[in-house]
HTML snippet that shows the backbone in 3Dmol.js (N, CA, C, O; Angstrom):
<script src="https://3Dmol.org/build/3Dmol-min.js"></script>
<div id="view" style="width:600px;height:400px;position:relative"></div>
<script>
const pdb = `
ATOM      1  N   UNK A   1      -5.320   8.782 -31.240  1.00  0.00           N
ATOM      2  CA  UNK A   1      -5.165   8.495 -29.827  1.00  0.00           C
ATOM      3  C   UNK A   1      -4.999   6.983 -29.647  1.00  0.00           C
ATOM      4  O   UNK A   1      -5.728   6.191 -30.245  1.00  0.00           O
ATOM      5  N   UNK A   2      -4.050   6.607 -28.832  1.00  0.00           N
ATOM      6  CA  UNK A   2      -3.776   5.198 -28.578  1.00  0.00           C
ATOM      7  C   UNK A   2      -4.404   4.815 -27.240  1.00  0.00           C
ATOM      8  O   UNK A   2      -4.242   5.521 -26.244  1.00  0.00           O
ATOM      9  N   UNK A   3      -5.116   3.699 -27.225  1.00  0.00           N
ATOM     10  CA  UNK A   3      -5.680   3.221 -25.971  1.00  0.00           C
ATOM     11  C   UNK A   3      -5.063   1.873 -25.642  1.00  0.00           C
ATOM     12  O   UNK A   3      -4.671   1.124 -26.536  1.00  0.00           O
ATOM     13  N   UNK A   4      -4.982   1.578 -24.392  1.00  0.00           N
ATOM     14  CA  UNK A   4      -4.400   0.336 -23.931  1.00  0.00           C
ATOM     15  C   UNK A   4      -5.454  -0.460 -23.173  1.00  0.00           C
ATOM     16  O   UNK A   4      -6.337   0.135 -22.555  1.00  0.00           O
ATOM     17  N   UNK A   5      -5.385  -1.787 -23.204  1.00  0.00           N
ATOM     18  CA  UNK A   5      -6.380  -2.600 -22.514  1.00  0.00           C
ATOM     19  C   UNK A   5      -6.252  -2.554 -20.989  1.00  0.00           C
ATOM     20  O   UNK A   5      -7.148  -3.023 -20.287  1.00  0.00           O
ATOM     21  N   UNK A   6      -5.183  -2.012 -20.479  1.00  0.00           N
ATOM     22  CA  UNK A   6      -5.021  -1.886 -19.040  1.00  0.00           C
ATOM     23  C   UNK A   6      -4.221  -0.631 -18.748  1.00  0.00           C
ATOM     24  O   UNK A   6      -3.528  -0.102 -19.617  1.00  0.00           O
ATOM     25  N   UNK A   7      -4.323  -0.173 -17.543  1.00  0.00           N
ATOM     26  CA  UNK A   7      -3.610   1.031 -17.116  1.00  0.00           C
ATOM     27  C   UNK A   7      -2.356   0.609 -16.369  1.00  0.00           C
ATOM     28  O   UNK A   7      -2.429  -0.194 -15.439  1.00  0.00           O
ATOM     29  N   UNK A   8      -1.209   1.140 -16.766  1.00  0.00           N
ATOM     30  CA  UNK A   8       0.029   0.876 -16.048  1.00  0.00           C
ATOM     31  C   UNK A   8       0.333   2.072 -15.179  1.00  0.00           C
ATOM     32  O   UNK A   8       0.301   3.214 -15.638  1.00  0.00           O
ATOM     33  N   UNK A   9       0.626   1.807 -13.933  1.00  0.00           N
ATOM     34  CA  UNK A   9       0.897   2.863 -12.969  1.00  0.00           C
ATOM     35  C   UNK A   9       2.350   2.740 -12.539  1.00  0.00           C
ATOM     36  O   UNK A   9       2.791   1.659 -12.151  1.00  0.00           O
ATOM     37  N   UNK A  10       3.095   3.829 -12.603  1.00  0.00           N
ATOM     38  CA  UNK A  10       4.480   3.822 -12.154  1.00  0.00           C
ATOM     39  C   UNK A  10       4.583   4.683 -10.910  1.00  0.00           C
ATOM     40  O   UNK A  10       4.222   5.860 -10.929  1.00  0.00           O
ATOM     41  N   UNK A  11       5.069   4.106  -9.844  1.00  0.00           N
ATOM     42  CA  UNK A  11       5.265   4.818  -8.595  1.00  0.00           C
ATOM     43  C   UNK A  11       6.676   4.519  -8.140  1.00  0.00           C
ATOM     44  O   UNK A  11       7.012   3.369  -7.858  1.00  0.00           O
ATOM     45  N   UNK A  12       7.509   5.555  -8.066  1.00  0.00           N
ATOM     46  CA  UNK A  12       8.905   5.382  -7.707  1.00  0.00           C
ATOM     47  C   UNK A  12       9.510   4.365  -8.659  1.00  0.00           C
ATOM     48  O   UNK A  12       9.420   4.541  -9.874  1.00  0.00           O
ATOM     49  N   UNK A  13      10.119   3.313  -8.148  1.00  0.00           N
ATOM     50  CA  UNK A  13      10.702   2.312  -9.018  1.00  0.00           C
ATOM     51  C   UNK A  13       9.744   1.157  -9.291  1.00  0.00           C
ATOM     52  O   UNK A  13      10.091   0.215 -10.003  1.00  0.00           O
ATOM     53  N   UNK A  14       8.538   1.229  -8.727  1.00  0.00           N
ATOM     54  CA  UNK A  14       7.557   0.167  -8.869  1.00  0.00           C
ATOM     55  C   UNK A  14       6.561   0.507  -9.974  1.00  0.00           C
ATOM     56  O   UNK A  14       6.158   1.662 -10.116  1.00  0.00           O
ATOM     57  N   UNK A  15       6.171  -0.477 -10.740  1.00  0.00           N
ATOM     58  CA  UNK A  15       5.085  -0.295 -11.690  1.00  0.00           C
ATOM     59  C   UNK A  15       4.309  -1.600 -11.774  1.00  0.00           C
ATOM     60  O   UNK A  15       4.877  -2.676 -11.589  1.00  0.00           O
ATOM     61  N   UNK A  16       3.044  -1.512 -12.045  1.00  0.00           N
ATOM     62  CA  UNK A  16       2.236  -2.705 -12.150  1.00  0.00           C
ATOM     63  C   UNK A  16       1.001  -2.422 -12.982  1.00  0.00           C
ATOM     64  O   UNK A  16       0.605  -1.271 -13.167  1.00  0.00           O
ATOM     65  N   UNK A  17       0.410  -3.470 -13.470  1.00  0.00           N
ATOM     66  CA  UNK A  17      -0.804  -3.386 -14.254  1.00  0.00           C
ATOM     67  C   UNK A  17      -1.995  -3.639 -13.344  1.00  0.00           C
ATOM     68  O   UNK A  17      -1.944  -4.528 -12.494  1.00  0.00           O
ATOM     69  N   UNK A  18      -3.063  -2.873 -13.509  1.00  0.00           N
ATOM     70  CA  UNK A  18      -4.246  -3.054 -12.678  1.00  0.00           C
ATOM     71  C   UNK A  18      -4.910  -4.402 -12.949  1.00  0.00           C
ATOM     72  O   UNK A  18      -5.469  -4.999 -12.029  1.00  0.00           O
ATOM     73  N   UNK A  19      -4.864  -4.894 -14.179  1.00  0.00           N
ATOM     74  CA  UNK A  19      -5.495  -6.166 -14.499  1.00  0.00           C
ATOM     75  C   UNK A  19      -4.667  -7.348 -14.020  1.00  0.00           C
ATOM     76  O   UNK A  19      -5.225  -8.363 -13.603  1.00  0.00           O
ATOM     77  N   UNK A  20      -3.355  -7.233 -14.074  1.00  0.00           N
ATOM     78  CA  UNK A  20      -2.484  -8.346 -13.769  1.00  0.00           C
ATOM     79  C   UNK A  20      -1.781  -8.163 -12.425  1.00  0.00           C
ATOM     80  O   UNK A  20      -0.659  -8.636 -12.243  1.00  0.00           O
ATOM     81  N   UNK A  21      -2.426  -7.488 -11.495  1.00  0.00           N
ATOM     82  CA  UNK A  21      -1.793  -7.156 -10.228  1.00  0.00           C
ATOM     83  C   UNK A  21      -1.572  -8.409  -9.392  1.00  0.00           C
ATOM     84  O   UNK A  21      -2.527  -9.071  -8.984  1.00  0.00           O
ATOM     85  N   UNK A  22      -0.321  -8.726  -9.142  1.00  0.00           N
ATOM     86  CA  UNK A  22       0.024  -9.839  -8.264  1.00  0.00           C
ATOM     87  C   UNK A  22       0.368  -9.350  -6.874  1.00  0.00           C
ATOM     88  O   UNK A  22       0.312 -10.117  -5.914  1.00  0.00           O
ATOM     89  N   UNK A  23       0.729  -8.066  -6.754  1.00  0.00           N
ATOM     90  CA  UNK A  23       1.063  -7.528  -5.440  1.00  0.00           C
ATOM     91  C   UNK A  23       0.640  -6.079  -5.350  1.00  0.00           C
ATOM     92  O   UNK A  23       0.479  -5.389  -6.356  1.00  0.00           O
ATOM     93  N   UNK A  24       0.467  -5.641  -4.126  1.00  0.00           N
ATOM     94  CA  UNK A  24       0.184  -4.238  -3.850  1.00  0.00           C
ATOM     95  C   UNK A  24       1.206  -3.791  -2.806  1.00  0.00           C
ATOM     96  O   UNK A  24       1.569  -4.556  -1.913  1.00  0.00           O
ATOM     97  N   UNK A  25       1.656  -2.564  -2.926  1.00  0.00           N
ATOM     98  CA  UNK A  25       2.701  -2.042  -2.042  1.00  0.00           C
ATOM     99  C   UNK A  25       2.120  -0.938  -1.171  1.00  0.00           C
ATOM    100  O   UNK A  25       1.463  -0.021  -1.664  1.00  0.00           O
ATOM    101  N   UNK A  26       2.371  -1.039   0.127  1.00  0.00           N
ATOM    102  CA  UNK A  26       1.954  -0.012   1.075  1.00  0.00           C
ATOM    103  C   UNK A  26       3.183   0.695   1.630  1.00  0.00           C
ATOM    104  O   UNK A  26       4.170   0.058   1.997  1.00  0.00           O
ATOM    105  N   UNK A  27       3.110   2.001   1.685  1.00  0.00           N
ATOM    106  CA  UNK A  27       4.122   2.825   2.327  1.00  0.00           C
ATOM    107  C   UNK A  27       3.699   2.975   3.782  1.00  0.00           C
ATOM    108  O   UNK A  27       2.640   3.536   4.062  1.00  0.00           O
ATOM    109  N   UNK A  28       4.507   2.484   4.706  1.00  0.00           N
ATOM    110  CA  UNK A  28       4.180   2.497   6.140  1.00  0.00           C
ATOM    111  C   UNK A  28       5.089   3.500   6.836  1.00  0.00           C
ATOM    112  O   UNK A  28       6.313   3.435   6.721  1.00  0.00           O
ATOM    113  N   UNK A  29       4.467   4.435   7.563  1.00  0.00           N
ATOM    114  CA  UNK A  29       5.213   5.471   8.282  1.00  0.00           C
ATOM    115  C   UNK A  29       4.717   5.561   9.721  1.00  0.00           C
ATOM    116  O   UNK A  29       3.573   5.219  10.019  1.00  0.00           O
ATOM    117  N   UNK A  30       5.588   6.021  10.597  1.00  0.00           N
ATOM    118  CA  UNK A  30       5.186   6.295  11.976  1.00  0.00           C
ATOM    119  C   UNK A  30       4.203   7.458  11.970  1.00  0.00           C
ATOM    120  O   UNK A  30       4.389   8.430  11.238  1.00  0.00           O
ATOM    121  N   UNK A  31       3.155   7.358  12.786  1.00  0.00           N
ATOM    122  CA  UNK A  31       2.212   8.457  12.950  1.00  0.00           C
ATOM    123  C   UNK A  31       2.775   9.412  13.992  1.00  0.00           C
ATOM    124  O   UNK A  31       3.385   8.971  14.966  1.00  0.00           O
ATOM    125  N   UNK A  32       2.585  10.686  13.805  1.00  0.00           N
ATOM    126  CA  UNK A  32       3.101  11.698  14.728  1.00  0.00           C
ATOM    127  C   UNK A  32       2.526  11.504  16.131  1.00  0.00           C
ATOM    128  O   UNK A  32       3.209  11.750  17.125  1.00  0.00           O
ATOM    129  N   UNK A  33       1.279  11.067  16.208  1.00  0.00           N
ATOM    130  CA  UNK A  33       0.609  10.900  17.496  1.00  0.00           C
ATOM    131  C   UNK A  33       0.764   9.485  18.056  1.00  0.00           C
ATOM    132  O   UNK A  33       0.154   9.158  19.074  1.00  0.00           O
ATOM    133  N   UNK A  34       1.559   8.654  17.415  1.00  0.00           N
ATOM    134  CA  UNK A  34       1.754   7.283  17.851  1.00  0.00           C
ATOM    135  C   UNK A  34       1.097   6.308  16.890  1.00  0.00           C
ATOM    136  O   UNK A  34       0.133   6.659  16.210  1.00  0.00           O
ATOM    137  N   UNK A  35       1.603   5.111  16.829  1.00  0.00           N
ATOM    138  CA  UNK A  35       1.057   4.129  15.909  1.00  0.00           C
ATOM    139  C   UNK A  35       1.662   4.271  14.517  1.00  0.00           C
ATOM    140  O   UNK A  35       2.747   4.825  14.344  1.00  0.00           O
ATOM    141  N   UNK A  36       0.930   3.757  13.531  1.00  0.00           N
ATOM    142  CA  UNK A  36       1.444   3.714  12.159  1.00  0.00           C
ATOM    143  C   UNK A  36       0.355   4.084  11.168  1.00  0.00           C
ATOM    144  O   UNK A  36      -0.828   3.849  11.410  1.00  0.00           O
ATOM    145  N   UNK A  37       0.771   4.669  10.039  1.00  0.00           N
ATOM    146  CA  UNK A  37      -0.095   4.956   8.905  1.00  0.00           C
ATOM    147  C   UNK A  37       0.396   4.130   7.724  1.00  0.00           C
ATOM    148  O   UNK A  37       1.601   3.937   7.558  1.00  0.00           O
ATOM    149  N   UNK A  38      -0.530   3.642   6.904  1.00  0.00           N
ATOM    150  CA  UNK A  38      -0.161   2.899   5.705  1.00  0.00           C
ATOM    151  C   UNK A  38      -0.982   3.413   4.530  1.00  0.00           C
ATOM    152  O   UNK A  38      -2.199   3.570   4.630  1.00  0.00           O
ATOM    153  N   UNK A  39      -0.297   3.674   3.406  1.00  0.00           N
ATOM    154  CA  UNK A  39      -0.932   4.199   2.201  1.00  0.00           C
ATOM    155  C   UNK A  39      -0.508   3.325   1.028  1.00  0.00           C
ATOM    156  O   UNK A  39       0.684   3.105   0.812  1.00  0.00           O
ATOM    157  N   UNK A  40      -1.475   2.830   0.276  1.00  0.00           N
ATOM    158  CA  UNK A  40      -1.178   2.005  -0.889  1.00  0.00           C
ATOM    159  C   UNK A  40      -0.654   2.875  -2.025  1.00  0.00           C
ATOM    160  O   UNK A  40      -1.148   3.981  -2.247  1.00  0.00           O
ATOM    161  N   UNK A  41       0.338   2.376  -2.735  1.00  0.00           N
ATOM    162  CA  UNK A  41       0.863   3.089  -3.892  1.00  0.00           C
ATOM    163  C   UNK A  41       0.010   2.728  -5.105  1.00  0.00           C
ATOM    164  O   UNK A  41      -0.122   1.556  -5.458  1.00  0.00           O
ATOM    165  N   UNK A  42      -0.561   3.742  -5.731  1.00  0.00           N
ATOM    166  CA  UNK A  42      -1.354   3.529  -6.934  1.00  0.00           C
ATOM    167  C   UNK A  42      -2.802   3.169  -6.699  1.00  0.00           C
ATOM    168  O   UNK A  42      -3.547   2.984  -7.662  1.00  0.00           O
ATOM    169  N   UNK A  43      -3.224   3.064  -5.459  1.00  0.00           N
ATOM    170  CA  UNK A  43      -4.613   2.771  -5.118  1.00  0.00           C
ATOM    171  C   UNK A  43      -5.051   3.720  -4.008  1.00  0.00           C
ATOM    172  O   UNK A  43      -4.222   4.212  -3.243  1.00  0.00           O
ATOM    173  N   UNK A  44      -6.338   3.973  -3.925  1.00  0.00           N
ATOM    174  CA  UNK A  44      -6.876   4.875  -2.906  1.00  0.00           C
ATOM    175  C   UNK A  44      -7.191   4.089  -1.638  1.00  0.00           C
ATOM    176  O   UNK A  44      -8.355   3.944  -1.264  1.00  0.00           O
ATOM    177  N   UNK A  45      -6.148   3.580  -0.977  1.00  0.00           N
ATOM    178  CA  UNK A  45      -6.315   2.818   0.258  1.00  0.00           C
ATOM    179  C   UNK A  45      -5.410   3.435   1.322  1.00  0.00           C
ATOM    180  O   UNK A  45      -4.208   3.606   1.114  1.00  0.00           O
ATOM    181  N   UNK A  46      -6.010   3.764   2.462  1.00  0.00           N
ATOM    182  CA  UNK A  46      -5.264   4.310   3.596  1.00  0.00           C
ATOM    183  C   UNK A  46      -5.813   3.666   4.854  1.00  0.00           C
ATOM    184  O   UNK A  46      -7.028   3.530   5.003  1.00  0.00           O
ATOM    185  N   UNK A  47      -4.938   3.272   5.756  1.00  0.00           N
ATOM    186  CA  UNK A  47      -5.376   2.718   7.034  1.00  0.00           C
ATOM    187  C   UNK A  47      -4.345   3.025   8.115  1.00  0.00           C
ATOM    188  O   UNK A  47      -3.239   3.480   7.822  1.00  0.00           O
ATOM    189  N   UNK A  48      -4.718   2.774   9.355  1.00  0.00           N
ATOM    190  CA  UNK A  48      -3.856   3.055  10.503  1.00  0.00           C
ATOM    191  C   UNK A  48      -3.902   1.895  11.483  1.00  0.00           C
ATOM    192  O   UNK A  48      -4.782   1.038  11.404  1.00  0.00           O
ATOM    193  N   UNK A  49      -2.946   1.872  12.410  1.00  0.00           N
ATOM    194  CA  UNK A  49      -2.944   0.895  13.483  1.00  0.00           C
ATOM    195  C   UNK A  49      -2.053   1.368  14.611  1.00  0.00           C
ATOM    196  O   UNK A  49      -1.048   2.041  14.381  1.00  0.00           O
ATOM    197  N   UNK A  50      -2.419   1.019  15.823  1.00  0.00           N
ATOM    198  CA  UNK A  50      -1.614   1.396  16.982  1.00  0.00           C
ATOM    199  C   UNK A  50      -0.348   0.556  17.089  1.00  0.00           C
ATOM    200  O   UNK A  50       0.687   1.045  17.542  1.00  0.00           O
ATOM    201  N   UNK A  51      -0.426  -0.706  16.672  1.00  0.00           N
ATOM    202  CA  UNK A  51       0.730  -1.595  16.685  1.00  0.00           C
ATOM    203  C   UNK A  51       0.927  -2.151  15.271  1.00  0.00           C
ATOM    204  O   UNK A  51       0.042  -2.038  14.422  1.00  0.00           O
ATOM    205  N   UNK A  52       2.091  -2.749  15.032  1.00  0.00           N
ATOM    206  CA  UNK A  52       2.321  -3.347  13.714  1.00  0.00           C
ATOM    207  C   UNK A  52       1.365  -4.502  13.454  1.00  0.00           C
ATOM    208  O   UNK A  52       0.927  -4.687  12.318  1.00  0.00           O
ATOM    209  N   UNK A  53       1.031  -5.280  14.472  1.00  0.00           N
ATOM    210  CA  UNK A  53       0.088  -6.383  14.310  1.00  0.00           C
ATOM    211  C   UNK A  53      -1.289  -5.857  13.913  1.00  0.00           C
ATOM    212  O   UNK A  53      -1.927  -6.400  13.011  1.00  0.00           O
ATOM    213  N   UNK A  54      -1.748  -4.801  14.587  1.00  0.00           N
ATOM    214  CA  UNK A  54      -3.035  -4.191  14.264  1.00  0.00           C
ATOM    215  C   UNK A  54      -3.010  -3.591  12.861  1.00  0.00           C
ATOM    216  O   UNK A  54      -3.977  -3.719  12.111  1.00  0.00           O
ATOM    217  N   UNK A  55      -1.908  -2.940  12.507  1.00  0.00           N
ATOM    218  CA  UNK A  55      -1.782  -2.348  11.179  1.00  0.00           C
ATOM    219  C   UNK A  55      -1.856  -3.429  10.102  1.00  0.00           C
ATOM    220  O   UNK A  55      -2.553  -3.257   9.102  1.00  0.00           O
ATOM    221  N   UNK A  56      -1.147  -4.540  10.297  1.00  0.00           N
ATOM    222  CA  UNK A  56      -1.183  -5.636   9.312  1.00  0.00           C
ATOM    223  C   UNK A  56      -2.606  -6.157   9.121  1.00  0.00           C
ATOM    224  O   UNK A  56      -3.038  -6.390   7.992  1.00  0.00           O
ATOM    225  N   UNK A  57      -3.329  -6.337  10.217  1.00  0.00           N
ATOM    226  CA  UNK A  57      -4.717  -6.801  10.130  1.00  0.00           C
ATOM    227  C   UNK A  57      -5.589  -5.777   9.402  1.00  0.00           C
ATOM    228  O   UNK A  57      -6.431  -6.151   8.585  1.00  0.00           O
ATOM    229  N   UNK A  58      -5.394  -4.489   9.692  1.00  0.00           N
ATOM    230  CA  UNK A  58      -6.172  -3.433   9.040  1.00  0.00           C
ATOM    231  C   UNK A  58      -5.853  -3.343   7.550  1.00  0.00           C
ATOM    232  O   UNK A  58      -6.743  -3.085   6.739  1.00  0.00           O
ATOM    233  N   UNK A  59      -4.593  -3.552   7.187  1.00  0.00           N
ATOM    234  CA  UNK A  59      -4.216  -3.533   5.770  1.00  0.00           C
ATOM    235  C   UNK A  59      -4.895  -4.684   5.039  1.00  0.00           C
ATOM    236  O   UNK A  59      -5.461  -4.484   3.965  1.00  0.00           O
ATOM    237  N   UNK A  60      -4.845  -5.884   5.606  1.00  0.00           N
ATOM    238  CA  UNK A  60      -5.515  -7.029   4.972  1.00  0.00           C
ATOM    239  C   UNK A  60      -7.008  -6.763   4.795  1.00  0.00           C
ATOM    240  O   UNK A  60      -7.579  -7.050   3.743  1.00  0.00           O
ATOM    241  N   UNK A  61      -7.629  -6.214   5.828  1.00  0.00           N
ATOM    242  CA  UNK A  61      -9.056  -5.898   5.772  1.00  0.00           C
ATOM    243  C   UNK A  61      -9.340  -4.852   4.696  1.00  0.00           C
ATOM    244  O   UNK A  61     -10.296  -4.991   3.933  1.00  0.00           O
ATOM    245  N   UNK A  62      -8.513  -3.806   4.632  1.00  0.00           N
ATOM    246  CA  UNK A  62      -8.709  -2.747   3.636  1.00  0.00           C
ATOM    247  C   UNK A  62      -8.558  -3.290   2.208  1.00  0.00           C
ATOM    248  O   UNK A  62      -9.321  -2.913   1.318  1.00  0.00           O
ATOM    249  N   UNK A  63      -7.582  -4.168   1.989  1.00  0.00           N
ATOM    250  CA  UNK A  63      -7.385  -4.766   0.658  1.00  0.00           C
ATOM    251  C   UNK A  63      -8.586  -5.644   0.308  1.00  0.00           C
ATOM    252  O   UNK A  63      -9.064  -5.611  -0.826  1.00  0.00           O
ATOM    253  N   UNK A  64      -9.075  -6.426   1.267  1.00  0.00           N
ATOM    254  CA  UNK A  64     -10.256  -7.264   1.030  1.00  0.00           C
ATOM    255  C   UNK A  64     -11.471  -6.420   0.652  1.00  0.00           C
ATOM    256  O   UNK A  64     -12.245  -6.805  -0.224  1.00  0.00           O
ATOM    257  N   UNK A  65     -11.642  -5.273   1.307  1.00  0.00           N
ATOM    258  CA  UNK A  65     -12.778  -4.395   1.020  1.00  0.00           C
ATOM    259  C   UNK A  65     -12.629  -3.652  -0.305  1.00  0.00           C
ATOM    260  O   UNK A  65     -13.624  -3.359  -0.967  1.00  0.00           O
ATOM    261  N   UNK A  66     -11.399  -3.348  -0.693  1.00  0.00           N
ATOM    262  CA  UNK A  66     -11.145  -2.523  -1.879  1.00  0.00           C
ATOM    263  C   UNK A  66     -11.251  -3.311  -3.187  1.00  0.00           C
ATOM    264  O   UNK A  66     -11.692  -2.767  -4.199  1.00  0.00           O
ATOM    265  N   UNK A  67     -10.857  -4.570  -3.175  1.00  0.00           N
ATOM    266  CA  UNK A  67     -10.809  -5.369  -4.393  1.00  0.00           C
ATOM    267  C   UNK A  67     -11.858  -6.468  -4.384  1.00  0.00           C
ATOM    268  O   UNK A  67     -12.171  -7.040  -3.340  1.00  0.00           O
ATOM    269  N   UNK A  68     -12.398  -6.755  -5.567  1.00  0.00           N
ATOM    270  CA  UNK A  68     -13.215  -7.940  -5.719  1.00  0.00           C
ATOM    271  C   UNK A  68     -12.284  -9.143  -5.708  1.00  0.00           C
ATOM    272  O   UNK A  68     -11.097  -9.015  -6.008  1.00  0.00           O
ATOM    273  N   UNK A  69     -12.813 -10.299  -5.368  1.00  0.00           N
ATOM    274  CA  UNK A  69     -11.983 -11.494  -5.168  1.00  0.00           C
ATOM    275  C   UNK A  69     -11.107 -11.814  -6.370  1.00  0.00           C
ATOM    276  O   UNK A  69      -9.944 -12.177  -6.194  1.00  0.00           O
ATOM    277  N   UNK A  70     -11.628 -11.690  -7.586  1.00  0.00           N
ATOM    278  CA  UNK A  70     -10.844 -12.053  -8.777  1.00  0.00           C
ATOM    279  C   UNK A  70      -9.747 -11.044  -9.116  1.00  0.00           C
ATOM    280  O   UNK A  70      -8.850 -11.357  -9.898  1.00  0.00           O
ATOM    281  N   UNK A  71      -9.803  -9.836  -8.541  1.00  0.00           N
ATOM    282  CA  UNK A  71      -8.794  -8.804  -8.817  1.00  0.00           C
ATOM    283  C   UNK A  71      -7.883  -8.539  -7.622  1.00  0.00           C
ATOM    284  O   UNK A  71      -6.998  -7.686  -7.686  1.00  0.00           O
ATOM    285  N   UNK A  72      -8.101  -9.260  -6.550  1.00  0.00           N
ATOM    286  CA  UNK A  72      -7.329  -9.045  -5.329  1.00  0.00           C
ATOM    287  C   UNK A  72      -5.876  -9.473  -5.529  1.00  0.00           C
ATOM    288  O   UNK A  72      -5.623 -10.554  -6.061  1.00  0.00           O
ATOM    289  N   UNK A  73      -4.911  -8.638  -5.108  1.00  0.00           N
ATOM    290  CA  UNK A  73      -3.492  -8.988  -5.224  1.00  0.00           C
ATOM    291  C   UNK A  73      -3.164 -10.233  -4.404  1.00  0.00           C
ATOM    292  O   UNK A  73      -3.778 -10.496  -3.370  1.00  0.00           O
ATOM    293  N   UNK A  74      -2.194 -10.984  -4.884  1.00  0.00           N
ATOM    294  CA  UNK A  74      -1.770 -12.206  -4.192  1.00  0.00           C
ATOM    295  C   UNK A  74      -0.808 -11.892  -3.042  1.00  0.00           C
ATOM    296  O   UNK A  74      -0.737 -12.637  -2.065  1.00  0.00           O
ATOM    297  N   UNK A  75      -0.063 -10.774  -3.168  1.00  0.00           N
ATOM    298  CA  UNK A  75       0.959 -10.399  -2.184  1.00  0.00           C
ATOM    299  C   UNK A  75       0.726  -8.956  -1.756  1.00  0.00           C
ATOM    300  O   UNK A  75       0.446  -8.088  -2.582  1.00  0.00           O
ATOM    301  N   UNK A  76       0.844  -8.718  -0.467  1.00  0.00           N
ATOM    302  CA  UNK A  76       0.818  -7.357   0.081  1.00  0.00           C
ATOM    303  C   UNK A  76       2.217  -7.072   0.599  1.00  0.00           C
ATOM    304  O   UNK A  76       2.695  -7.736   1.518  1.00  0.00           O
ATOM    305  N   UNK A  77       2.870  -6.083   0.006  1.00  0.00           N
ATOM    306  CA  UNK A  77       4.235  -5.729   0.403  1.00  0.00           C
ATOM    307  C   UNK A  77       4.191  -4.437   1.220  1.00  0.00           C
ATOM    308  O   UNK A  77       3.559  -3.460   0.818  1.00  0.00           O
ATOM    309  N   UNK A  78       4.868  -4.442   2.369  1.00  0.00           N
ATOM    310  CA  UNK A  78       4.947  -3.256   3.224  1.00  0.00           C
ATOM    311  C   UNK A  78       6.332  -2.645   3.098  1.00  0.00           C
ATOM    312  O   UNK A  78       7.337  -3.303   3.365  1.00  0.00           O
ATOM    313  N   UNK A  79       6.377  -1.393   2.692  1.00  0.00           N
ATOM    314  CA  UNK A  79       7.641  -0.656   2.594  1.00  0.00           C
ATOM    315  C   UNK A  79       7.695   0.247   3.822  1.00  0.00           C
ATOM    316  O   UNK A  79       7.004   1.264   3.883  1.00  0.00           O
ATOM    317  N   UNK A  80       8.517  -0.127   4.796  1.00  0.00           N
ATOM    318  CA  UNK A  80       8.609   0.579   6.069  1.00  0.00           C
ATOM    319  C   UNK A  80       9.546   1.790   5.922  1.00  0.00           C
ATOM    320  O   UNK A  80      10.697   1.660   5.506  1.00  0.00           O
ATOM    321  N   UNK A  81       9.021   2.952   6.271  1.00  0.00           N
ATOM    322  CA  UNK A  81       9.790   4.189   6.212  1.00  0.00           C
ATOM    323  C   UNK A  81       9.910   4.736   7.632  1.00  0.00           C
ATOM    324  O   UNK A  81       8.906   4.938   8.315  1.00  0.00           O
ATOM    325  N   UNK A  82      11.128   4.970   8.061  1.00  0.00           N
ATOM    326  CA  UNK A  82      11.298   5.565   9.380  1.00  0.00           C
ATOM    327  C   UNK A  82      12.207   6.782   9.263  1.00  0.00           C
ATOM    328  O   UNK A  82      13.075   6.860   8.393  1.00  0.00           O
ATOM    329  N   UNK A  83      11.983   7.703  10.147  1.00  0.00           N
ATOM    330  CA  UNK A  83      12.761   8.934  10.146  1.00  0.00           C
ATOM    331  C   UNK A  83      13.507   9.019  11.466  1.00  0.00           C
ATOM    332  O   UNK A  83      12.934   8.803  12.534  1.00  0.00           O
ATOM    333  N   UNK A  84      14.767   9.328  11.381  1.00  0.00           N
ATOM    334  CA  UNK A  84      15.588   9.468  12.581  1.00  0.00           C
ATOM    335  C   UNK A  84      16.245  10.837  12.550  1.00  0.00           C
ATOM    336  O   UNK A  84      16.793  11.249  11.528  1.00  0.00           O
ATOM    337  N   UNK A  85      16.189  11.532  13.658  1.00  0.00           N
ATOM    338  CA  UNK A  85      16.778  12.852  13.761  1.00  0.00           C
ATOM    339  C   UNK A  85      17.982  12.768  14.690  1.00  0.00           C
ATOM    340  O   UNK A  85      17.876  12.269  15.810  1.00  0.00           O
ATOM    341  N   UNK A  86      19.108  13.249  14.228  1.00  0.00           N
ATOM    342  CA  UNK A  86      20.326  13.253  15.026  1.00  0.00           C
ATOM    343  C   UNK A  86      20.671  14.697  15.396  1.00  0.00           C
ATOM    344  O   UNK A  86      20.502  15.609  14.586  1.00  0.00           O
ATOM    345  N   UNK A  87      21.146  14.892  16.602  1.00  0.00           N
ATOM    346  CA  UNK A  87      21.605  16.213  17.012  1.00  0.00           C
ATOM    347  C   UNK A  87      22.928  16.505  16.292  1.00  0.00           C
ATOM    348  O   UNK A  87      23.790  15.633  16.188  1.00  0.00           O
ATOM    349  N   UNK A  88      23.076  17.716  15.805  1.00  0.00           N
ATOM    350  CA  UNK A  88      24.297  18.079  15.083  1.00  0.00           C
ATOM    351  C   UNK A  88      25.428  18.433  16.030  1.00  0.00           C
ATOM    352  O   UNK A  88      26.526  18.762  15.583  1.00  0.00           O
TER     353      UNK A  88
END
`;
const viewer = $3Dmol.createViewer("view");
viewer.addModel(pdb, "pdb");
viewer.setStyle({}, {cartoon: {color: "spectrum"}});
viewer.zoomTo();
viewer.render();
</script>
């Protein structure tokens, strides 16, 4: 069995090392009831906000709570996903 000193996580086209994490990526979607939902890729972090400003503040707070200072990512990237429905 081969072991590695760190875990590499691949999500979609993104991959990163937990030890050398320079950024964390959040998938941001419109909430059905209004506002926004954000889910971190590769980490168990989920938060919500009524406005984009509130969501950004909640994401920063969630990242601060989830990581110890020495392991905290330097960059938080938001991947905005929107859905549009067109009448046929």
